[in-house]
ROSE-341562 format. One line per field, with one value per residue: residue in three letters; residue number from 1; x, y, z of N, C-alpha, C in turn. Coordinates in Angstrom, 2 decimals, decimal comma. Each point is the difference from the previous one (the first is absolute). Example, Ala and Ser with C-alpha at 12.3 -4.5 7.8 and 13.67 -1.06 7.14 Angstrom:
<nodes>
rest: ala | ser
nr: 1 | 2
n_xx: 13,19 | -0,35
n_yy: -5,69 | 1,05
n_zz: 7,80 | -0,72
ca_xx: -0,89 | 0,82
ca_yy: 1,19 | 1,19
ca_zz: 0,00 | 0,06
c_xx: 0,90 | -0,77
c_yy: 1,20 | 1,09
c_zz: 0,00 | 0,73
</nodes>
This chain:
<nodes>
rest: met | lys | lys | ile | pro | val | phe | ile | thr | phe | leu | tyr | leu | ser | ala | phe | gly | tyr | ser | gln | asp | ser | lys | ile | ala | ile | gly | val | ala | gly | ser | phe | asp | ala | tyr | ser | val | lys | tyr | trp | glu | asn | pro | asn | leu | ser | leu | leu | asp | arg | lys | tyr | gln | phe | leu | asn | gly | tyr | ser | val | gly | gly | arg | phe | glu | tyr | his | ile | ser | glu | lys | leu | thr | phe | arg | ser | gly | ile | phe | tyr | ala | asn | lys | gly | tyr | thr | val | asp | tyr | ser | phe | leu | phe | ser | gln | pro | asn | asp | pro | ser | ile | pro | arg | lys | ser | thr | ile | lys | ala | gly | phe | val | ser | val | pro | leu | met | leu | gly | tyr | glu | ser | leu | ala | thr | glu | arg | phe | lys | ile | ile | pro | ala | phe | gly | val | val | val | ser | gly | lys | ile | his | glu | ser | glu | ile | thr | val | tyr | glu | asp | asp | ser | glu | arg | lys | ser | asp | leu | ser | glu | leu | tyr | thr | ser | val | leu | ser | ser | ser | gln | phe | gly | ile | gln | ala | asn | leu | gly | phe | ala | tyr | phe | leu | thr | asp | his | met | phe | val | leu | leu | glu | pro | tyr | phe | asn | tyr | gly | phe | ser | gly | leu | asn | thr | asn | ile | glu | ile | gly | lys | pro | met | met | tyr | gly | gly | ile | leu | ser | val | asn | leu | lys | leu
nr: 1 | 2 | 3 | 4 | 5 | 6 | 7 | 8 | 9 | 10 | 11 | 12 | 13 | 14 | 15 | 16 | 17 | 18 | 19 | 20 | 21 | 22 | 23 | 24 | 25 | 26 | 27 | 28 | 29 | 30 | 31 | 32 | 33 | 34 | 35 | 36 | 37 | 38 | 39 | 40 | 41 | 42 | 43 | 44 | 45 | 46 | 47 | 48 | 49 | 50 | 51 | 52 | 53 | 54 | 55 | 56 | 57 | 58 | 59 | 60 | 61 | 62 | 63 | 64 | 65 | 66 | 67 | 68 | 69 | 70 | 71 | 72 | 73 | 74 | 75 | 76 | 77 | 78 | 79 | 80 | 81 | 82 | 83 | 84 | 85 | 86 | 87 | 88 | 89 | 90 | 91 | 92 | 93 | 94 | 95 | 96 | 97 | 98 | 99 | 100 | 101 | 102 | 103 | 104 | 105 | 106 | 107 | 108 | 109 | 110 | 111 | 112 | 113 | 114 | 115 | 116 | 117 | 118 | 119 | 120 | 121 | 122 | 123 | 124 | 125 | 126 | 127 | 128 | 129 | 130 | 131 | 132 | 133 | 134 | 135 | 136 | 137 | 138 | 139 | 140 | 141 | 142 | 143 | 144 | 145 | 146 | 147 | 148 | 149 | 150 | 151 | 152 | 153 | 154 | 155 | 156 | 157 | 158 | 159 | 160 | 161 | 162 | 163 | 164 | 165 | 166 | 167 | 168 | 169 | 170 | 171 | 172 | 173 | 174 | 175 | 176 | 177 | 178 | 179 | 180 | 181 | 182 | 183 | 184 | 185 | 186 | 187 | 188 | 189 | 190 | 191 | 192 | 193 | 194 | 195 | 196 | 197 | 198 | 199 | 200 | 201 | 202 | 203 | 204 | 205 | 206 | 207 | 208 | 209 | 210 | 211 | 212 | 213 | 214 | 215 | 216 | 217 | 218 | 219 | 220 | 221 | 222 | 223 | 224 | 225 | 226
n_xx: 31,42 | 0,49 | 0,39 | 0,84 | 0,19 | 0,40 | 0,34 | 0,66 | 0,16 | 0,55 | 0,88 | 0,68 | 0,38 | 0,61 | 0,34 | 0,47 | 0,65 | -1,26 | -0,72 | -0,87 | 0,16 | 0,91 | 0,34 | 1,55 | -0,32 | 1,28 | 0,20 | 0,30 | -0,55 | -0,20 | -0,34 | -0,83 | -0,25 | -1,00 | -0,03 | -1,26 | -0,12 | -1,26 | 0,21 | 0,01 | -1,03 | -0,67 | 1,60 | 0,91 | -0,70 | 0,72 | -0,79 | -0,83 | 1,22 | -0,55 | 0,69 | -0,78 | 0,83 | -0,22 | 1,43 | 0,24 | 0,33 | 0,89 | 0,71 | 0,95 | 1,14 | 0,06 | -0,32 | -1,12 | 0,36 | -0,72 | 0,23 | -1,15 | -0,18 | -1,13 | -1,16 | 0,30 | 0,12 | 0,78 | 0,09 | 1,44 | 0,91 | 1,32 | -0,76 | 0,84 | -0,96 | -0,21 | -0,63 | -0,81 | 0,13 | -0,13 | 0,74 | -0,55 | 1,06 | -0,62 | 1,49 | -0,36 | 1,19 | 0,95 | 0,78 | -0,10 | -0,54 | -1,31 | 1,32 | -0,91 | -0,05 | -1,24 | 0,83 | 1,40 | -0,93 | 1,14 | -1,08 | 0,59 | -0,07 | 0,52 | -1,08 | 0,22 | -0,37 | -0,90 | -0,58 | -1,01 | 0,33 | -1,69 | 0,68 | -1,01 | 0,25 | -0,54 | 0,92 | 0,09 | 1,08 | 0,88 | -0,41 | -0,84 | -0,09 | -0,77 | 0,38 | -1,25 | 0,21 | 0,24 | 0,16 | 1,71 | 0,08 | 0,59 | 0,04 | 1,18 | -0,07 | 0,94 | -0,65 | -0,45 | -0,03 | 0,55 | -0,15 | 0,67 | -0,82 | 0,95 | -0,77 | 1,18 | -0,83 | 0,13 | 0,62 | -1,07 | -0,05 | -1,43 | -0,43 | -0,75 | -0,74 | -0,37 | -0,91 | 1,31 | 0,95 | 0,64 | -1,01 | 1,14 | -0,52 | 0,23 | -1,35 | -0,20 | -1,55 | 0,24 | -1,83 | 1,03 | -0,10 | -0,16 | 0,05 | 0,21 | 0,79 | 0,13 | 1,27 | -0,26 | 1,80 | 0,49 | 0,35 | 1,20 | 0,05 | -1,01 | -0,50 | -0,43 | -0,86 | -0,28 | -1,24 | 0,24 | -1,02 | 0,24 | -0,98 | 0,66 | 0,68 | 1,40 | -0,34 | 0,89 | -1,34 | -0,61 | 1,06 | 0,42 | -0,33 | -0,77 | -1,03 | -0,18 | 1,20 | -0,55 | 0,62 | 0,96 | 0,00 | 0,80 | 0,21 | 1,68 | -0,36 | 1,94 | -0,30 | 0,16 | -0,09 | -0,49
n_yy: -103,78 | 1,08 | -1,01 | -0,98 | 0,77 | 1,12 | -1,07 | -0,79 | 1,38 | 0,03 | -1,34 | 0,21 | 1,20 | -0,39 | -1,02 | 1,06 | 0,81 | -0,82 | 0,76 | -0,51 | 0,74 | -0,75 | 0,81 | -0,38 | -0,87 | -0,92 | -0,91 | -1,43 | -0,96 | -0,79 | -0,57 | -0,89 | -0,82 | -0,54 | -0,39 | 0,52 | -0,79 | 0,17 | -1,07 | 0,03 | -1,47 | 1,22 | 0,90 | -1,02 | -0,27 | 0,63 | 1,01 | -1,31 | -0,44 | 0,49 | -0,42 | 0,81 | -0,22 | 0,91 | 0,80 | -0,86 | 1,65 | 1,06 | 1,10 | 0,67 | 1,36 | 1,15 | 0,22 | 1,00 | 0,89 | 0,52 | 0,08 | -0,43 | -0,44 | -0,04 | -0,14 | 0,49 | -0,77 | 0,84 | -0,85 | 0,04 | -0,44 | -0,93 | -0,68 | -1,10 | 0,13 | -1,44 | -0,16 | -0,44 | -0,39 | -1,27 | -0,83 | -0,91 | -0,70 | -0,47 | 0,09 | -0,52 | -1,04 | -0,58 | 1,07 | -1,34 | 0,70 | 0,59 | 0,27 | -0,21 | -0,74 | 1,31 | 0,39 | 0,48 | 1,32 | 0,78 | 1,12 | 0,96 | 1,04 | 1,12 | 0,52 | 1,46 | 0,05 | 1,22 | -0,38 | 0,64 | 0,01 | -0,10 | 0,49 | -0,72 | 0,74 | -1,02 | -0,89 | 0,44 | -0,97 | -0,31 | -1,51 | -0,05 | 0,54 | 0,50 | -0,36 | -0,61 | -0,40 | 0,99 | -0,42 | 0,24 | -1,22 | 0,49 | -0,63 | -0,31 | -0,38 | -0,64 | -1,74 | -0,55 | -1,37 | -0,94 | -0,57 | -0,97 | -1,25 | -0,80 | -0,27 | 0,80 | 1,10 | 0,69 | 1,03 | 1,01 | 0,98 | -0,07 | -0,90 | 0,51 | -0,37 | 0,86 | -1,15 | -0,98 | 1,15 | 0,32 | 0,67 | 0,56 | 0,47 | 1,12 | 0,01 | 0,06 | 0,12 | 0,31 | -0,16 | 0,29 | -0,81 | 0,39 | -1,03 | 0,87 | -1,11 | 1,54 | -0,28 | 0,67 | -0,47 | 1,01 | 0,98 | -0,20 | -1,00 | 0,02 | -1,27 | 0,18 | -0,85 | -0,61 | -0,61 | 0,03 | 0,53 | -0,13 | 1,41 | -1,06 | 0,79 | -0,53 | -1,10 | -1,63 | -0,75 | 1,80 | -0,27 | -0,70 | 1,02 | -0,54 | 1,02 | 0,42 | 0,25 | -1,18 | 1,13 | -1,36 | 0,67 | 0,28 | 0,57 | -0,43 | 1,11 | 0,12 | 0,81 | 1,21 | 0,93 | 0,87
n_zz: -42,14 | 0,26 | -1,05 | 0,56 | 0,57 | -1,02 | -0,29 | 1,44 | 0,30 | -1,55 | -0,11 | 1,26 | -0,62 | -0,88 | 0,76 | 0,48 | -0,96 | -0,39 | -1,28 | 0,90 | 0,29 | -0,98 | -1,01 | -0,22 | -0,88 | 0,10 | -0,93 | 0,26 | -1,02 | 0,83 | -0,82 | 0,28 | -1,19 | 0,96 | -1,35 | -1,12 | -1,45 | -0,79 | -0,80 | -1,75 | -0,33 | -0,91 | 0,02 | -0,53 | -0,92 | -0,08 | 0,99 | -0,27 | -0,19 | 0,11 | 0,70 | 0,36 | 1,27 | 0,71 | 0,17 | 1,05 | 0,38 | 0,17 | 1,43 | -0,75 | 0,95 | -0,20 | 1,22 | -0,22 | 0,85 | -0,03 | 1,31 | -0,59 | 0,78 | 1,31 | -0,58 | -1,07 | -0,09 | -1,02 | -0,49 | -0,48 | -0,80 | -0,28 | -0,88 | 0,12 | -0,61 | -0,01 | -1,26 | 0,06 | -1,27 | 0,47 | -1,10 | 0,20 | -0,87 | -1,07 | -0,95 | -1,04 | 0,30 | -0,99 | 0,07 | 0,34 | 1,02 | -0,92 | -1,42 | -0,71 | 0,33 | -0,23 | 1,27 | 0,26 | 0,52 | 0,05 | 0,14 | 0,38 | 1,15 | -0,21 | 0,99 | -0,21 | 1,46 | -0,54 | 1,20 | 0,25 | 1,46 | 0,83 | 1,19 | 0,68 | 0,64 | -0,09 | 0,71 | 1,20 | 0,45 | 1,11 | -0,61 | -0,27 | -1,29 | 0,06 | -1,17 | 0,04 | -0,64 | -0,71 | -0,95 | -0,78 | -0,81 | -0,22 | -0,79 | 0,00 | -0,72 | 0,30 | 0,14 | -0,98 | 0,54 | -0,65 | 0,80 | -1,13 | 0,08 | -1,28 | -0,89 | -0,45 | 1,29 | -1,23 | 0,73 | -0,37 | -0,74 | -0,37 | -1,00 | 1,32 | -0,97 | -1,47 | -0,37 | -0,12 | -0,42 | 0,57 | 0,53 | 1,00 | 0,98 | -0,11 | 0,19 | 0,98 | 0,32 | 1,62 | 0,49 | 1,60 | 0,36 | 0,47 | 1,28 | 0,38 | 0,50 | 1,06 | 0,17 | 1,44 | -0,72 | -0,56 | 0,59 | -0,40 | 0,85 | -1,73 | -0,41 | -1,49 | 0,25 | -1,51 | 0,03 | -1,09 | -1,02 | -1,81 | -0,79 | -1,38 | -0,44 | -0,10 | -1,00 | 0,62 | -0,78 | -0,84 | -0,48 | 0,78 | 0,43 | 0,96 | -0,74 | 1,98 | 0,14 | 0,91 | 0,79 | 0,85 | 1,05 | 0,37 | 0,41 | 0,40 | 0,80 | 0,29 | 0,97 | -0,62 | 1,41 | -1,15
ca_xx: -0,05 | -1,22 | -1,82 | -1,18 | -0,72 | -1,28 | -0,30 | -0,68 | -1,04 | -1,53 | -0,94 | -0,90 | -0,91 | -0,79 | -0,74 | -1,30 | -0,35 | -0,41 | -1,51 | -1,31 | -1,12 | 0,68 | -1,22 | 0,08 | 0,18 | 0,50 | -0,03 | 0,01 | -0,96 | -0,23 | -1,61 | -0,62 | -0,68 | -1,04 | -0,84 | -1,29 | -0,44 | -0,31 | 0,34 | -1,66 | 0,08 | 0,27 | 0,03 | -0,11 | -0,28 | 1,65 | 0,90 | -0,64 | 0,89 | 0,27 | -0,47 | 0,74 | 0,24 | 0,60 | 0,71 | 0,41 | 1,49 | -0,04 | 0,56 | 0,92 | -0,16 | 0,55 | -1,25 | 0,28 | -1,36 | -0,74 | -1,10 | -0,55 | -0,82 | 0,70 | -0,46 | -0,07 | 1,70 | 0,15 | 1,15 | 0,41 | 0,85 | 0,04 | 0,27 | 0,02 | -0,50 | 0,49 | -1,32 | 0,03 | -1,09 | 0,12 | -0,92 | -0,47 | -0,28 | -0,72 | -0,19 | -0,05 | 0,68 | 0,01 | 1,49 | 0,74 | 2,32 | 0,78 | 1,05 | -0,45 | -1,68 | 0,68 | -1,22 | -0,74 | 0,84 | -0,61 | -0,46 | 0,27 | 0,20 | 0,53 | -0,40 | 0,10 | -1,47 | 0,03 | -0,79 | -0,30 | -1,15 | -0,36 | -0,35 | -0,35 | 0,38 | -1,66 | 0,15 | 1,87 | 0,13 | 1,31 | 0,92 | -0,91 | -1,20 | -1,20 | 0,11 | -0,33 | 0,86 | -0,52 | 0,79 | -0,03 | 1,42 | 0,68 | 1,30 | 0,64 | 1,27 | 1,09 | 0,48 | -0,02 | 0,31 | -0,76 | 0,84 | -1,13 | 0,47 | -0,71 | -0,25 | 1,09 | 0,21 | 1,34 | -0,84 | 0,57 | -1,15 | -1,19 | 0,71 | -1,72 | -0,70 | -0,46 | -1,34 | -0,35 | 0,93 | -0,81 | 0,05 | -0,39 | -0,52 | 0,88 | -0,05 | -1,44 | -0,78 | -0,89 | -0,22 | 0,43 | -0,47 | 1,28 | -0,42 | 1,48 | 0,08 | 1,52 | 0,07 | 1,20 | 0,71 | 0,34 | -1,11 | -0,22 | -0,04 | -1,25 | -0,28 | -1,01 | -1,01 | -1,40 | -0,23 | -0,86 | -0,44 | 0,43 | -0,75 | 0,73 | -0,91 | 0,96 | 0,67 | 1,14 | -0,36 | -1,66 | -0,32 | -0,27 | -0,49 | -1,39 | -0,53 | 1,22 | 1,41 | 0,87 | 0,76 | -0,47 | 1,31 | 0,46 | 1,19 | 0,32 | 1,31 | 0,25 | 0,12 | 0,86 | -0,53 | 1,49
ca_yy: -0,65 | 1,59 | 0,32 | -0,65 | 0,17 | 0,42 | -0,90 | -0,87 | 0,64 | 0,21 | -1,22 | 0,26 | 0,87 | -0,25 | -1,34 | 0,47 | 1,58 | -0,04 | 0,73 | -0,63 | 1,39 | 0,05 | -0,02 | -0,46 | -1,17 | -0,97 | -1,52 | -0,88 | -0,62 | -1,06 | -0,51 | -1,21 | 1,06 | -1,04 | 0,77 | -1,00 | 0,68 | -1,36 | -0,22 | -0,36 | -0,84 | -0,45 | 1,52 | -0,24 | -1,28 | -0,70 | -0,43 | -0,36 | -0,63 | 1,29 | 0,66 | 0,98 | -0,03 | 1,47 | -0,57 | 1,12 | 0,55 | 0,83 | 1,38 | 0,58 | 1,02 | 0,92 | 1,34 | 1,52 | 0,36 | 1,26 | 0,39 | 1,32 | 0,41 | -1,80 | -1,18 | -0,15 | -0,39 | -0,09 | -1,15 | -0,18 | -0,66 | -0,70 | -1,15 | -0,91 | -1,49 | -1,02 | -0,57 | -1,17 | -1,90 | -1,49 | 0,01 | -1,28 | -0,21 | -1,42 | -0,09 | -1,40 | 0,09 | -1,50 | -0,61 | 0,37 | 0,76 | 0,85 | 1,54 | 1,36 | -0,33 | 0,45 | -0,89 | 1,43 | 0,97 | 0,70 | 1,18 | 0,71 | 1,40 | 0,75 | 1,52 | 0,78 | 0,10 | 1,23 | 0,40 | 0,81 | -0,66 | 0,81 | -1,26 | 0,43 | -0,92 | -0,39 | -0,54 | 0,34 | -0,26 | 0,57 | -0,52 | -0,68 | 0,97 | -0,49 | 1,18 | -0,03 | 0,77 | -0,10 | 0,43 | -0,53 | -0,41 | 0,51 | -1,07 | 0,04 | -1,17 | -0,48 | -0,95 | -1,36 | -0,48 | -1,41 | -1,88 | -1,35 | -1,08 | -0,79 | -1,12 | -0,86 | -0,15 | 1,33 | 1,02 | 1,03 | 0,88 | -0,42 | 0,38 | -0,48 | 1,02 | 0,82 | 0,03 | -0,20 | 0,35 | 0,89 | 1,51 | 0,51 | 1,10 | 0,63 | 0,73 | -0,50 | 0,59 | -0,54 | 0,70 | -0,69 | 0,42 | -0,68 | -0,46 | 0,45 | 0,30 | 0,48 | -0,21 | 0,83 | -0,41 | 1,41 | 1,47 | -0,06 | -1,25 | -1,23 | -0,89 | 0,59 | -1,19 | 0,35 | -1,01 | 0,96 | -0,19 | 0,69 | -0,40 | 1,17 | 0,70 | -0,34 | -1,51 | 0,06 | -0,51 | -0,31 | -1,12 | -1,72 | -0,17 | 0,15 | 0,88 | 0,61 | -0,86 | 0,20 | -0,80 | 0,15 | -0,62 | 0,31 | 1,59 | -0,06 | 0,72 | 0,85 | 1,50 | 1,34 | 1,25 | 0,72
ca_zz: 1,21 | 0,07 | -0,78 | -0,08 | 1,20 | -0,68 | -1,09 | 0,82 | -0,06 | -0,55 | -0,03 | 0,92 | -0,31 | -1,23 | 0,91 | 1,33 | 0,34 | -0,40 | 1,45 | -0,57 | -0,54 | -1,41 | -0,99 | -0,93 | 0,62 | -1,21 | 0,54 | -1,03 | 0,39 | -1,61 | 0,09 | -1,00 | -1,24 | -0,65 | -1,28 | 0,05 | -0,96 | -0,76 | -1,31 | -1,06 | -0,28 | -1,44 | -0,43 | -1,35 | -0,45 | -0,82 | 1,63 | 0,82 | 0,55 | 0,92 | 1,41 | 1,45 | 1,04 | 0,32 | 1,03 | 1,22 | -0,01 | 0,75 | -0,43 | 0,74 | 0,28 | 1,17 | -0,04 | 0,75 | 0,90 | 0,40 | 0,52 | -0,82 | 1,14 | 0,75 | -0,25 | -0,81 | -1,07 | -1,21 | -0,62 | -1,50 | 0,06 | -1,46 | 0,39 | -0,95 | 0,21 | -0,75 | -0,30 | -1,35 | 0,10 | -0,72 | -0,93 | -0,52 | -1,40 | -0,65 | -1,19 | -0,69 | -0,91 | -0,25 | 0,49 | 1,49 | 0,23 | -0,78 | 1,26 | -0,97 | 0,59 | 1,57 | 1,34 | 0,62 | -0,59 | 1,44 | -0,62 | 0,90 | -0,01 | 1,32 | 0,39 | 1,28 | -0,06 | 1,17 | 0,52 | 0,53 | 1,05 | 1,28 | 0,91 | 0,95 | 1,61 | 1,09 | 1,14 | 0,84 | 1,79 | 0,42 | -0,85 | -1,04 | -0,54 | -1,75 | -0,81 | -1,57 | -0,93 | -1,66 | -1,10 | -0,61 | -0,63 | -1,49 | -0,47 | -0,85 | -0,56 | 0,09 | -0,51 | -0,08 | -0,02 | -0,58 | -0,15 | -0,03 | 0,09 | -0,79 | 0,60 | 0,27 | 1,04 | 0,02 | 0,40 | -0,71 | -0,20 | -0,95 | -1,17 | -1,24 | -0,44 | 1,69 | 0,61 | 1,49 | 0,82 | 1,25 | -0,28 | 1,72 | 0,37 | 0,31 | 1,11 | 0,35 | 0,80 | 0,98 | 1,52 | 0,34 | 1,81 | 1,44 | 0,92 | 0,86 | 0,80 | 0,48 | 1,63 | 0,54 | 0,40 | 0,90 | -0,51 | -1,43 | -1,18 | 0,28 | -0,59 | -0,01 | -0,75 | -0,76 | -0,11 | -0,42 | -1,06 | -0,47 | -0,88 | -1,06 | -1,25 | -1,07 | 0,48 | -0,30 | -1,28 | -0,16 | -1,10 | 0,45 | 0,93 | -0,07 | 1,66 | 0,57 | 0,68 | 1,23 | 0,82 | 1,42 | 0,37 | 1,05 | -0,04 | 1,18 | -0,10 | 0,95 | -0,70 | 1,24 | -0,18 | -0,33
c_xx: -1,38 | -1,53 | -0,60 | -0,46 | -1,41 | -0,89 | -1,33 | -0,94 | -1,12 | -0,93 | -0,66 | -1,65 | -1,06 | -0,89 | -0,89 | -0,46 | -1,51 | -1,54 | -0,87 | -1,01 | 0,54 | -1,70 | 0,66 | 0,79 | 0,71 | 0,01 | 0,23 | -0,85 | -0,42 | -1,32 | -0,04 | -1,11 | -1,01 | -0,68 | -0,73 | -0,67 | -0,58 | 0,79 | -0,89 | 0,99 | 0,66 | 0,10 | -0,37 | 0,11 | 1,13 | 0,98 | -1,16 | 0,70 | 1,35 | -0,97 | 1,24 | -0,06 | 0,19 | 0,98 | -0,45 | 0,97 | 0,51 | 0,38 | 0,67 | -0,07 | -0,36 | -1,66 | 0,12 | -1,28 | -0,13 | -1,05 | -0,83 | -0,78 | 0,46 | -0,05 | -0,20 | 1,35 | 0,03 | 1,00 | -0,13 | 1,30 | 0,45 | 0,54 | 0,50 | -1,36 | -0,03 | -1,22 | -0,02 | -0,93 | 0,60 | -0,85 | 0,32 | -0,59 | -0,60 | -0,07 | -0,10 | 1,26 | 0,17 | 1,57 | 0,04 | 1,19 | 0,17 | -0,07 | -1,00 | -1,95 | 0,36 | -1,25 | -0,86 | 1,15 | -0,26 | 0,88 | 0,74 | 0,02 | 0,67 | -0,38 | 0,43 | -1,22 | 0,11 | -1,45 | -0,39 | -1,37 | 0,16 | -0,46 | -0,31 | -0,04 | -1,17 | 0,61 | 1,31 | -0,10 | 1,42 | 1,42 | -1,14 | -0,57 | -0,57 | -0,22 | -0,65 | 0,29 | -1,16 | 0,14 | -0,42 | 1,71 | 0,36 | 1,14 | 0,37 | 0,63 | 1,30 | 1,26 | -0,95 | 0,51 | -0,72 | 0,65 | -1,16 | 0,90 | -0,42 | 0,42 | 1,17 | 0,58 | 1,36 | -0,68 | 0,58 | -0,84 | 0,05 | 0,35 | -1,79 | -0,40 | -0,35 | -1,56 | 0,49 | 0,88 | -1,14 | 0,17 | -0,50 | -0,29 | 1,38 | -0,23 | -1,18 | -0,13 | -1,12 | -0,10 | 0,24 | -0,78 | 1,42 | -0,88 | 1,78 | 0,20 | 1,37 | 0,41 | 1,64 | 0,90 | 0,42 | -0,65 | 0,42 | 0,24 | -1,15 | 0,13 | -1,51 | -0,48 | -0,72 | -0,39 | -0,98 | -0,64 | -0,04 | -0,97 | 0,09 | -0,91 | 0,16 | 0,77 | 1,52 | 0,40 | -1,00 | -0,71 | -0,53 | -0,79 | -1,56 | -0,09 | 1,64 | 0,75 | -0,75 | 1,39 | -0,56 | 1,42 | 0,83 | 1,25 | 0,42 | 1,55 | 0,07 | 0,11 | 0,81 | -0,78 | 1,47 | -0,37
c_yy: 0,73 | -0,48 | -1,12 | -0,06 | 1,12 | -0,78 | -0,54 | 0,89 | 0,42 | -1,01 | -0,08 | 0,85 | -0,58 | -1,35 | 0,37 | 1,39 | 0,35 | -0,09 | -0,86 | 0,96 | 0,96 | -0,39 | -0,98 | -1,78 | -0,48 | -1,15 | -0,77 | -1,09 | -1,02 | -0,47 | -1,40 | 0,72 | -1,30 | 0,94 | -1,05 | 0,61 | -1,37 | 0,55 | -0,06 | -1,01 | -0,48 | 1,20 | 0,01 | -1,41 | -0,81 | -0,43 | -0,76 | -0,94 | 0,60 | 0,27 | 0,60 | 0,23 | 1,30 | -0,53 | 1,52 | 0,53 | 0,28 | 1,22 | 0,35 | 0,90 | 1,03 | 0,79 | 0,79 | 0,22 | 1,20 | 0,52 | 1,95 | 0,22 | -1,06 | -0,55 | 0,02 | -0,33 | 0,08 | -1,24 | -0,44 | -0,66 | -0,37 | -1,55 | -1,10 | -1,13 | -0,57 | -0,77 | -1,29 | -1,23 | -0,24 | 0,03 | -1,98 | -0,26 | -1,37 | -0,03 | -1,43 | -0,19 | -1,67 | -0,52 | 0,53 | 1,30 | 0,86 | 1,11 | 1,43 | -0,32 | 1,10 | -1,34 | 1,25 | 1,11 | 0,86 | 1,48 | 0,76 | 1,54 | 0,33 | 1,39 | 0,59 | 0,72 | 1,06 | -0,15 | 1,46 | 0,24 | 1,00 | -1,24 | 0,93 | -0,65 | -0,32 | -0,11 | 0,12 | -0,35 | 0,70 | -0,45 | -0,40 | 0,54 | -1,36 | 1,14 | 0,00 | 1,20 | -0,19 | 1,02 | -0,10 | -0,47 | 0,29 | -1,13 | 0,47 | -1,15 | 0,31 | -0,08 | -1,19 | -1,49 | -1,54 | -1,33 | -0,51 | -0,89 | -0,87 | -1,73 | -1,21 | 0,17 | 1,38 | 1,08 | 1,60 | 1,08 | -0,69 | 0,89 | -0,32 | 1,36 | 1,22 | 0,23 | -0,67 | 1,04 | 0,93 | 1,26 | 0,48 | 1,77 | 0,98 | 0,99 | -0,67 | 1,37 | -1,08 | 0,78 | -1,27 | 0,06 | -0,97 | 0,39 | 0,00 | -0,36 | -0,07 | -0,64 | 0,60 | -0,50 | 0,95 | 1,11 | 0,38 | -0,99 | -1,03 | -0,77 | -0,09 | -1,57 | 1,15 | -0,92 | 1,06 | -0,85 | 0,79 | -0,43 | 0,83 | -0,03 | -0,35 | -1,28 | 0,16 | 0,03 | -0,25 | -0,94 | -0,62 | 0,49 | 0,49 | 1,35 | 0,67 | -1,01 | 0,99 | -0,64 | 0,77 | -0,96 | 0,79 | 0,74 | 0,05 | 1,27 | 0,50 | 1,52 | 0,37 | 0,91 | 0,86 | 1,55
c_zz: 0,89 | -0,84 | 0,75 | 1,75 | -0,28 | -1,07 | 1,01 | 1,05 | -0,65 | -0,18 | 1,26 | -0,03 | -1,00 | 0,39 | 1,60 | -0,33 | -0,69 | 1,14 | -0,40 | -0,35 | -1,36 | -0,68 | -1,33 | 0,52 | -1,71 | 0,21 | -1,39 | -0,01 | -1,70 | 0,34 | -0,94 | -0,43 | -0,84 | -1,27 | 0,05 | -1,16 | -0,52 | -1,45 | -0,73 | 0,11 | -1,82 | -0,08 | -1,49 | -0,76 | -0,22 | 1,69 | 0,71 | 0,76 | 1,58 | 1,71 | 0,81 | 0,97 | 0,75 | 1,28 | 0,99 | 0,13 | 1,25 | -0,28 | 1,28 | 0,07 | 0,92 | 0,16 | 0,71 | 0,93 | 0,37 | 0,69 | 0,18 | 1,78 | 0,76 | -0,30 | -1,80 | -1,18 | -1,15 | -0,64 | -0,68 | 0,06 | -1,54 | 0,26 | -1,60 | -0,15 | -1,47 | 0,14 | -1,58 | 0,27 | -1,51 | -1,31 | -0,45 | -1,06 | -0,10 | -0,68 | -0,39 | -0,66 | -0,14 | 0,61 | 1,92 | 0,18 | -0,95 | 1,02 | -0,80 | 1,10 | 1,82 | 0,64 | 1,24 | -0,07 | 1,72 | -0,21 | 1,42 | -0,78 | 1,29 | -0,16 | 0,71 | 0,44 | 1,34 | 0,89 | 0,38 | 0,61 | 0,61 | 1,39 | 1,18 | 1,49 | 0,47 | 1,05 | 0,44 | 1,00 | -0,35 | -1,35 | -0,88 | -0,67 | -1,46 | -0,86 | -1,45 | -1,71 | -1,40 | -0,93 | -1,58 | -0,55 | -1,43 | -0,31 | -1,75 | -0,96 | -0,43 | -0,57 | -0,31 | -0,64 | -0,71 | -0,56 | -0,10 | 0,16 | -0,98 | 0,27 | -0,11 | 1,07 | -0,04 | 0,08 | -1,09 | -0,29 | -0,76 | -1,54 | -1,06 | -0,52 | 0,96 | 0,06 | 1,85 | 0,83 | 1,16 | -0,52 | 1,24 | -0,27 | -0,04 | 1,56 | 1,31 | 1,10 | 0,88 | 0,82 | 0,95 | 1,91 | 1,04 | 0,94 | 1,02 | 1,48 | 0,49 | 1,16 | -0,24 | 0,56 | 1,28 | -0,04 | -1,45 | -1,40 | 0,40 | -0,83 | -0,46 | -1,08 | -0,75 | -0,61 | -2,09 | -1,16 | -0,74 | -1,54 | -0,92 | -1,24 | -1,19 | 0,25 | -0,83 | -1,40 | -0,26 | -1,04 | 0,39 | 1,55 | -0,05 | 1,48 | 0,07 | 1,00 | 1,61 | 0,72 | 1,54 | 0,65 | 1,43 | 0,38 | 1,32 | -0,03 | 1,34 | -0,11 | 1,34 | -0,09 | 0,26 | 1,72
</nodes>
């Protein structure tokens, strides 16, 4: 029973013992990610019956922030990001509801992403700050999945030939710009909203994509200054 007051005291100090002048902040974050890329109309003469459509994704994870100076911050963290695309087939077949003819495939991949960015405090009031940031994001694939719907409405991993199977990139790299709006709920807790734009140097499936992929969206995080 004697441990309970000590534990309560520890929680109290953890919650209220932070300083606004601290150089370190940690937080949890989530984002909506709109993925944009163009696809080849006929990447292979035998594949003219396919149409691709990218899927919007999301990411969740934790972030870290260190004040290098009064206005300059280094930002990083680790996030799980989900990305993908769909394939619509237009195979010609004579028998309706054929269980061997695919109608649509959904390909998704999970990545671990690490941003490495510098932020600069350009405007500040007592509770509100505008903090643009710029840097790079490095991602590594940890898993992928593919589900195909067939003409009989059954769903399973496709048994298509090698020409039709997806070959996803194992890593991605891009440069990113964020425009951050921070609002301090207390002296040590703040909410950060960051609209962002990411220009990628490597796509999700370079065999079917034209040019470089782009992502844009918004990141929302809740942070504590330690």
